[in-house]
C-alpha positions as CSV (number, residue, x, y, z in Angstrom):
1,M,0.0,0.0,0.0
2,T,1.3,3.5,-0.9
3,A,2.1,5.7,2.0
4,L,-0.2,8.6,2.8
5,V,1.3,12.0,2.8
6,L,0.1,14.8,5.1
7,S,0.9,18.3,3.9
8,E,0.1,21.5,5.8
9,I,-2.2,23.8,3.8
10,T,-0.5,27.1,3.3
11,S,-2.6,28.9,0.7
12,I,-6.3,29.6,-0.1
13,R,-5.8,27.7,-3.4
14,E,-4.8,24.5,-1.6
15,F,-7.7,25.0,0.8
16,M,-10.3,25.5,-2.0
17,A,-9.1,22.2,-3.6
18,L,-10.8,20.4,-0.7
19,G,-14.1,21.2,-2.4
20,A,-13.4,18.4,-4.8
21,L,-13.8,15.8,-2.0
22,R,-17.1,13.9,-2.1
23,L,-18.8,12.2,0.8
24,P,-21.7,9.9,0.9
25,P,-25.0,11.7,1.6
26,E,-25.3,10.2,5.1
27,Q,-21.9,11.6,6.1
28,R,-22.3,15.2,4.8
29,R,-24.0,16.2,8.1
30,F,-20.7,15.5,9.9
31,T,-18.8,18.1,7.8
32,R,-18.7,21.8,7.9
33,N,-19.0,24.4,5.1
34,L,-15.6,25.0,3.6
35,I,-15.8,28.8,4.0
36,I,-16.4,28.4,7.7
37,T,-13.7,25.8,8.0
38,Y,-11.3,28.1,6.2
39,L,-12.1,31.0,8.5
40,Q,-11.5,28.8,11.5
41,T,-8.2,27.7,10.2
42,R,-7.0,31.2,10.1
43,H,-6.5,31.0,13.9
44,P,-2.8,30.6,14.8
45,A,-3.5,27.5,16.9
46,V,-5.1,25.6,14.0
47,S,-3.3,23.8,11.2
48,T,-5.0,22.0,8.4
49,Y,-3.4,19.2,6.4
50,T,-4.3,17.6,3.1
51,I,-4.2,13.8,3.0
52,E,-2.8,12.6,-0.3
53,L,-2.3,9.1,-1.7
54,A,0.1,8.7,-4.6
55,G,-0.2,12.4,-5.3
56,Q,-4.0,12.4,-5.2
57,L,-6.0,14.5,-2.7
58,I,-8.2,12.0,-0.7
59,G,-8.9,14.0,2.4
60,Y,-8.0,16.5,5.0
61,V,-7.7,16.9,8.8
62,M,-7.4,19.8,11.3
63,L,-5.0,19.8,14.2
64,I,-5.6,22.3,16.9
65,H,-3.2,23.3,19.7
66,A,-5.5,23.4,22.7
67,E,-5.5,26.1,25.3
68,N,-3.6,23.7,27.6
69,P,-0.2,23.7,25.9
70,A,0.3,20.0,26.4
71,Q,-2.9,19.0,24.5
72,W,-3.7,18.7,20.8
73,I,-7.1,18.2,19.1
74,I,-7.8,16.2,16.0
75,E,-10.9,17.4,14.3
76,R,-12.6,17.1,10.9
77,L,-10.8,14.0,9.8
78,T,-12.4,13.7,6.3
79,I,-11.7,11.0,3.7
80,D,-13.3,11.1,0.2
81,G,-16.1,8.5,-0.2
82,A,-14.2,6.6,-2.9
83,H,-11.3,6.1,-0.5
84,Q,-13.2,5.2,2.7
85,R,-12.9,1.8,4.5
86,Q,-9.4,1.3,3.2
87,G,-7.5,2.3,6.3
88,H,-6.6,5.8,5.2
89,G,-8.3,7.6,8.1
90,R,-6.5,5.4,10.5
91,A,-3.2,6.0,8.7
92,A,-3.7,9.7,8.7
93,A,-4.6,9.8,12.4
94,D,-1.5,7.6,13.2
95,Q,0.7,10.1,11.4
96,L,-0.8,12.9,13.4
97,I,-0.3,11.0,16.7
98,D,3.3,10.3,15.8
99,M,3.9,14.0,14.9
100,V,2.4,15.3,18.1
101,Y,4.1,12.7,20.3
102,K,7.4,14.2,19.1
103,F,6.4,17.8,20.0
104,E,8.1,18.9,23.2
105,H,5.8,18.7,26.3
106,S,2.9,17.0,24.5
107,E,0.9,14.9,26.9
108,M,-2.5,14.3,25.3
109,M,-4.4,14.1,22.0
110,I,-8.1,14.8,21.9
111,A,-10.4,13.7,19.1
112,R,-13.7,15.5,18.6
113,Y,-16.6,14.1,16.6
114,E,-20.3,14.3,16.3
115,P,-22.3,12.1,18.7
116,E,-23.9,10.1,15.8
117,N,-20.6,9.6,13.9
118,D,-20.1,5.9,14.7
119,A,-17.3,5.5,12.2
120,A,-15.3,8.2,14.0
121,R,-16.1,6.7,17.4
122,Q,-14.8,3.2,16.2
123,L,-11.7,4.7,14.5
124,F,-10.5,6.5,17.6
125,A,-11.3,3.6,19.8
126,Q,-9.1,1.4,17.6
127,L,-6.3,3.9,18.0
128,G,-6.6,3.7,21.9
129,F,-8.6,6.9,22.5
130,E,-11.0,6.7,25.4
131,E,-14.4,8.4,25.0
132,R,-15.4,10.8,27.8
133,E,-18.9,11.2,29.1
134,E,-19.0,15.0,28.5
135,L,-19.7,16.6,25.2
136,F,-17.6,19.6,24.0
137,R,-19.6,22.1,21.9
138,G,-22.0,19.3,20.9
139,R,-19.3,16.8,20.0
140,H,-18.0,13.7,21.7
141,V,-14.5,13.9,23.1
142,A,-12.1,11.0,23.2
143,T,-8.6,11.3,24.6
144,L,-5.3,9.6,24.2
145,E,-2.7,10.3,26.8
146,F,0.9,9.8,26.0
147,E,3.1,7.7,28.2
148,F,6.7,8.5,28.0
149,E,9.4,5.9,28.8
150,E,12.3,7.2,30.8
151,D,15.8,6.6,29.4
152,D,18.0,4.3,31.4
153,E,20.5,7.2,31.7
154,D,17.8,9.4,33.2
155,E,16.9,6.7,35.7
156,D,20.6,6.4,36.6
157,D,20.9,10.1,37.1
158,L,17.8,10.1,39.3
159,D,19.2,7.2,41.4
160,A,22.5,9.1,41.8
161,E,20.6,12.3,42.9
162,Q,18.5,10.4,45.4
163,S,21.5,8.6,46.9
164,T,23.4,11.9,47.2
165,E,20.4,13.5,48.8
166,F,20.2,10.6,51.2
167,E,23.9,10.8,52.1
168,E,23.6,14.5,52.8
169,E,20.8,13.9,55.3
170,D,23.0,11.6,57.5
């Protein structure tokens, strides 16, 4: 399978190309008007990425840096109807998770989706997100908290500090 490529949208022309994406009628209620989406992406905390497969636009996703600086939000993960149910949504979300995990001080990813969007609910559950009871602005919230492994060197340094502190107390 050809690898997906996520590219940040940097121009209005790139953004307007998203209008070529087609969704099945039953999914259209889960998407937003492109003009409204574009205006929201003008906020400095929001980045929008195209999702491309072999050079072809097949979707887009928004990544929002939350008010809590250690949290990031995935929103509007959209895959063209002809490319759905092929693992592309999962692959795109995986790439975002990997990207955010590498950001300094990142602790949590949040996925937001409409309450009736069972496909989104299942996708994020498969990725390890845990759905929360509360809704945020009418959307379900699921979270994925990052667990960081300490390096052996860091543990050795901590052990040395603790033994030094202990010795100083005697």
